[in-house]
Backbone bond lengths (Angstrom), bond angles and torsions (degrees), N, CA, C in turn:
res aa  C-N    CA-C-N  psi(-1)  N-CA   C-N-CA  omega(-1)  CA-C   N-CA-C  phi
1 M - - - 1.450 - - 1.530 108.52 -
2 E 1.315 116.88 130.69 1.462 122.45 -179.29 1.528 109.98 -78.01
3 Q 1.343 116.47 125.36 1.466 122.04 -179.90 1.518 110.06 -98.06
4 E 1.316 115.71 149.30 1.455 121.76 170.86 1.522 107.38 -63.15
5 Q 1.334 117.28 142.43 1.462 121.60 -178.09 1.529 110.28 -53.80
6 G 1.318 115.93 131.24 1.454 121.38 178.83 1.510 113.95 91.85
7 K 1.331 117.46 -5.95 1.462 120.55 179.15 1.523 110.34 -105.15
8 F 1.310 114.98 154.15 1.452 121.80 174.50 1.522 107.98 -136.24
9 Q 1.315 116.65 162.01 1.465 120.63 -177.15 1.521 110.08 -85.37
10 C 1.334 116.32 135.07 1.460 122.74 178.79 1.524 108.73 -124.39
11 V 1.336 115.16 124.68 1.467 121.41 -179.94 1.525 108.19 -124.25
12 V 1.339 116.21 130.86 1.462 121.81 176.31 1.521 107.82 -116.94
13 I 1.337 114.97 120.52 1.459 121.19 -179.77 1.522 108.29 -120.81
14 A 1.323 115.90 133.39 1.463 122.70 179.74 1.532 107.25 -134.35
15 P 1.315 117.61 174.43 1.469 118.73 179.27 1.539 113.65 -53.83
16 A 1.330 117.08 -29.52 1.470 120.42 179.96 1.526 112.35 -76.12
17 G 1.340 118.00 -10.66 1.465 121.27 -179.34 1.516 111.27 122.96
18 T 1.322 115.68 -165.74 1.460 121.05 179.44 1.525 108.99 -75.36
19 M 1.330 115.58 119.57 1.463 120.74 -177.58 1.528 111.99 -96.97
20 L 1.341 116.75 -22.51 1.460 121.06 -179.72 1.514 108.39 -155.22
21 D 1.318 115.99 139.18 1.460 123.19 172.16 1.514 105.29 -148.87
22 S 1.354 115.89 93.32 1.451 120.26 -168.68 1.527 111.18 -151.25
23 P 1.334 117.24 149.99 1.463 119.21 170.93 1.532 109.65 -68.22
24 A 1.340 115.78 149.95 1.469 120.51 179.98 1.527 109.88 -144.12
25 Y 1.334 115.57 151.47 1.470 121.38 172.89 1.515 111.17 -90.03
26 S 1.321 115.95 -35.13 1.465 118.95 177.58 1.520 109.51 -154.47
27 V 1.334 113.91 151.03 1.455 121.24 178.36 1.521 107.48 -139.01
28 V 1.322 116.17 138.22 1.459 121.33 172.61 1.521 106.23 -115.94
29 I 1.339 115.62 122.62 1.460 120.44 -177.99 1.527 110.60 -112.23
30 P 1.336 116.57 149.06 1.468 120.11 174.45 1.533 109.94 -86.85
31 A 1.317 116.46 87.82 1.464 120.41 178.22 1.525 108.90 -70.87
32 H 1.299 116.37 167.05 1.471 121.27 -178.61 1.528 112.13 -61.82
33 D 1.335 116.63 -22.64 1.461 120.62 -176.78 1.531 113.45 -116.28
34 G 1.323 117.28 18.17 1.465 121.30 178.31 1.519 111.21 131.60
35 L 1.314 116.17 -179.27 1.462 121.14 -178.46 1.523 110.90 -77.61
36 R 1.331 115.94 142.71 1.460 121.49 176.68 1.513 108.92 -128.80
37 G 1.331 115.45 130.86 1.458 121.45 176.75 1.517 110.32 -94.57
38 I 1.315 115.63 140.03 1.462 121.55 -178.49 1.514 108.48 -130.40
39 M 1.334 114.90 132.97 1.459 121.41 175.92 1.530 108.67 -133.71
40 Y 1.313 115.91 176.39 1.459 123.37 179.48 1.530 110.49 -52.18
41 N 1.313 116.67 139.37 1.466 124.97 179.11 1.522 113.97 63.42
42 H 1.320 117.37 24.45 1.469 121.48 174.85 1.532 107.87 -63.05
43 L 1.309 116.09 148.57 1.457 120.01 175.88 1.520 110.14 -59.30
44 P 1.320 117.49 147.27 1.472 119.42 176.60 1.523 110.79 -58.65
45 M 1.320 116.45 145.92 1.460 120.19 178.63 1.521 110.11 -156.21
46 F 1.310 112.83 158.62 1.458 122.01 173.89 1.517 105.35 -139.39
47 C 1.319 117.66 124.53 1.466 118.50 -178.79 1.527 110.93 -147.56
48 A 1.320 113.44 155.23 1.465 120.48 174.56 1.520 108.43 -78.14
49 L 1.322 115.58 144.71 1.459 121.02 177.81 1.516 110.03 -98.17
50 G 1.321 115.36 151.26 1.450 121.54 175.30 1.516 109.72 -108.94
51 L 1.309 115.45 -155.46 1.464 122.50 178.04 1.517 108.46 -99.35
52 G 1.331 117.55 127.21 1.457 120.12 178.45 1.509 112.43 168.40
53 I 1.322 114.25 -172.27 1.463 122.49 -177.60 1.527 109.77 -97.02
54 M 1.315 115.67 130.94 1.465 122.55 174.27 1.522 107.54 -102.70
55 E 1.335 116.39 133.91 1.468 121.42 -179.62 1.522 109.46 -118.76
56 I 1.333 116.59 129.12 1.454 122.67 179.14 1.518 108.66 -118.76
57 R 1.326 116.07 120.56 1.473 121.31 175.32 1.522 107.86 -104.85
58 K 1.329 114.47 122.04 1.461 120.22 -174.61 1.525 112.97 -98.06
59 E 1.320 116.91 -7.24 1.465 121.69 -179.00 1.518 110.13 -128.16
60 K 1.338 115.55 160.12 1.460 120.20 176.47 1.522 108.73 -64.92
61 P 1.326 117.93 133.26 1.468 119.83 -178.13 1.521 113.90 -65.44
62 E 1.340 118.00 -22.45 1.472 119.06 -178.16 1.531 113.81 -82.74
63 L 1.326 118.24 -4.55 1.461 120.45 176.82 1.526 110.38 -69.39
64 K 1.339 116.44 146.00 1.463 120.27 -178.51 1.522 111.57 -67.85
65 E 1.317 117.42 -42.60 1.461 121.41 -179.30 1.521 108.82 -103.53
66 V 1.301 115.56 74.45 1.458 120.59 -176.43 1.525 110.58 -77.54
67 Q 1.318 114.76 132.49 1.461 120.15 174.82 1.522 107.90 -69.43
68 R 1.312 116.77 139.99 1.461 118.76 -178.19 1.520 110.11 -67.26
69 P 1.328 116.51 147.44 1.469 119.08 179.72 1.524 111.74 -69.64
70 S 1.304 115.30 161.15 1.462 122.03 173.22 1.522 107.67 -100.05
71 F 1.312 116.17 144.05 1.458 121.66 -179.56 1.525 109.90 -126.91
72 F 1.324 115.07 142.71 1.459 122.33 176.05 1.515 108.63 -132.78
73 L 1.313 116.27 143.40 1.459 121.64 168.20 1.523 105.26 -90.74
74 I 1.326 115.99 116.96 1.462 122.45 -178.40 1.519 108.32 -108.48
75 D 1.318 116.15 134.52 1.465 120.72 177.01 1.519 109.23 -127.73
76 G 1.332 115.44 85.47 1.453 121.76 176.37 1.508 114.09 78.26
77 G 1.315 114.44 169.59 1.453 121.43 -179.32 1.514 109.71 125.21
78 F 1.340 115.22 -153.32 1.457 120.58 -177.48 1.521 110.34 -140.72
79 A 1.339 115.36 152.17 1.461 122.06 174.80 1.522 107.61 -121.14
80 L 1.312 116.33 134.58 1.454 122.28 176.70 1.516 107.56 -126.96
81 L 1.327 116.21 124.98 1.457 121.53 179.06 1.525 108.31 -124.94
82 A 1.318 116.56 123.77 1.458 122.39 177.03 1.521 108.29 -158.08
83 A 1.322 116.36 139.84 1.473 122.22 175.50 1.526 112.19 51.75
84 N 1.334 116.51 44.71 1.467 122.24 178.76 1.531 113.00 57.40
85 H 1.309 115.64 38.17 1.463 122.24 174.27 1.527 107.72 -135.84
86 L 1.346 115.93 115.87 1.457 122.14 179.16 1.522 109.12 -103.67
87 S 1.325 115.63 121.90 1.461 120.94 176.53 1.518 108.46 -113.49
88 I 1.321 116.02 123.08 1.459 122.82 176.04 1.520 106.99 -107.83
89 C 1.320 116.58 116.39 1.469 122.08 175.48 1.522 105.84 -110.11
90 A 1.319 116.45 98.74 1.463 122.23 -172.88 1.523 111.46 -97.16
91 Y 1.323 115.64 142.26 1.462 120.24 172.68 1.526 109.32 -65.06
92 D 1.346 114.98 -35.87 1.461 120.93 175.42 1.518 107.84 -153.01
93 A 1.303 116.72 139.80 1.463 122.30 178.00 1.523 108.31 -142.59
94 V 1.328 115.55 138.88 1.460 121.40 -179.98 1.525 107.88 -129.63
95 S 1.317 115.81 131.56 1.460 122.08 172.28 1.524 107.42 -128.38
96 I 1.311 115.93 137.00 1.468 118.41 177.65 1.520 111.44 -110.83
97 E 1.321 116.13 6.28 1.454 121.11 179.61 1.529 110.02 -59.06
98 G 1.317 116.11 127.03 1.451 121.04 177.94 1.517 115.45 81.06
99 L 1.334 117.25 2.28 1.462 119.89 179.63 1.521 110.85 -88.78
100 S 1.313 115.29 150.77 1.460 120.32 176.17 1.527 109.13 -75.97
101 E 1.318 116.21 167.15 1.466 120.89 178.16 1.528 110.91 -61.30
102 D 1.326 117.15 -37.22 1.468 121.03 178.10 1.529 111.28 -63.82
103 E 1.327 116.43 -41.60 1.464 120.25 179.00 1.531 111.25 -66.09
104 V 1.316 116.67 -39.09 1.471 121.17 177.18 1.531 109.44 -64.16
105 N 1.315 116.83 -41.65 1.469 120.51 178.27 1.527 111.84 -63.39
106 L 1.326 117.58 -35.27 1.465 120.68 176.01 1.535 111.02 -63.54
107 I 1.324 116.46 -40.47 1.469 120.19 177.04 1.525 109.74 -64.56
108 R 1.328 117.07 -42.97 1.470 121.07 177.17 1.526 110.83 -58.52
109 Q 1.319 116.16 -44.13 1.469 120.60 179.70 1.524 111.32 -63.42
110 R 1.335 116.62 -39.28 1.469 120.66 178.08 1.530 110.51 -62.37
111 F 1.335 116.92 -42.15 1.462 121.47 177.92 1.530 110.34 -64.88
112 A 1.334 116.90 -43.31 1.472 120.98 -179.48 1.530 110.55 -64.73
113 K 1.330 116.61 -37.20 1.466 120.72 179.41 1.525 110.75 -64.10
114 R 1.326 116.96 -41.72 1.469 120.48 177.27 1.527 110.90 -62.71
115 L 1.315 116.12 -40.96 1.462 121.24 -178.56 1.530 111.47 -68.14
116 A 1.327 117.72 -31.72 1.463 122.38 -176.71 1.528 113.83 -81.99
117 R 1.325 117.57 -8.74 1.471 119.88 -178.85 1.525 110.92 -59.36
118 K 1.316 116.37 139.57 1.473 122.28 -179.22 1.530 112.39 -85.75
119 D 1.321 116.45 -20.30 1.463 120.27 -172.79 1.532 114.46 -94.42
120 I 1.329 118.44 18.43 1.463 119.69 179.14 1.526 110.39 -106.25
121 S 1.319 115.07 153.14 1.466 121.03 -178.74 1.526 110.91 -71.69
122 K 1.312 115.04 167.15 1.466 121.26 178.09 1.534 110.07 -60.41
123 E 1.341 116.41 -40.10 1.471 120.96 179.79 1.527 111.00 -65.35
124 E 1.336 115.88 -42.90 1.463 119.49 179.30 1.530 110.84 -67.40
125 R 1.316 117.72 -37.21 1.470 121.19 177.15 1.530 109.98 -62.38
126 S 1.334 116.46 -41.74 1.462 121.35 177.82 1.529 110.30 -62.87
127 R 1.339 116.91 -42.50 1.461 121.72 179.14 1.529 110.51 -62.95
128 Q 1.317 116.91 -43.88 1.466 120.94 179.81 1.532 110.93 -65.79
129 A 1.328 117.47 -35.38 1.471 120.99 176.59 1.528 109.97 -65.23
130 Q 1.336 117.38 -40.45 1.469 120.89 176.89 1.526 110.37 -63.89
131 R 1.320 116.60 -42.87 1.472 120.30 178.70 1.532 110.46 -59.75
132 A 1.328 116.52 -41.83 1.470 120.46 179.48 1.531 110.62 -64.29
133 Q 1.323 117.17 -38.95 1.468 120.36 177.71 1.524 110.72 -65.02
134 F 1.341 116.62 -42.71 1.468 119.63 178.32 1.529 111.06 -66.98
135 L 1.326 117.82 -32.73 1.464 119.91 176.26 1.529 109.81 -63.25
136 D 1.325 117.55 -43.20 1.467 120.74 176.84 1.527 111.07 -60.42
137 K 1.336 115.88 -40.63 1.475 120.04 178.18 1.527 110.16 -64.83
138 L 1.336 116.69 -41.74 1.465 121.59 178.29 1.528 110.49 -60.04
139 I 1.315 116.64 -42.73 1.468 121.34 178.84 1.524 110.22 -63.01
140 D 1.340 116.86 -44.74 1.467 121.17 178.47 1.518 111.48 -62.02
141 L 1.335 117.86 -42.85 1.471 121.50 179.28 1.519 111.26 -62.27
142 N 1.321 117.51 -40.00 1.450 120.59 179.87 1.526 112.12 -69.51
143 K 1.328 116.86 -31.28 1.467 120.08 176.80 1.526 110.77 -72.02
144 A 1.349 116.09 -38.27 1.453 121.27 -175.18 1.517 113.25 -74.77
145 S 1.327 116.88 -29.93 1.470 117.84 -174.58 1.497 112.84 -95.32
């Protein structure tokens, strides 16, 4: 598929299936060791993903009518970038883009239910608390953009 100059293909795959397959100008991923920015003609890479927010910009930032970025909550997995094709294979990914307030509240409740479980370890409880914080950040980012 022929890409517009400066764009590369970005695919996000999670257990639920393909969540995104779109050209992008830039992507910021939550790598295991911090955030990594990716643009057209980036060097090939393979890295483990951590917990955090992934941002996908589909338009040039200098355009007057910039399309708002897409955001995903990513929880682990791997990123592979080669030949201007970024593949994100996430252990878990959440997007609230296009969801109603009721649907977002259902996701919040699901996160709260996991956090409230009595049978999880201290480490898992900490991880679930971080996920809930990132979900709140994801919600705020979607409201702001």
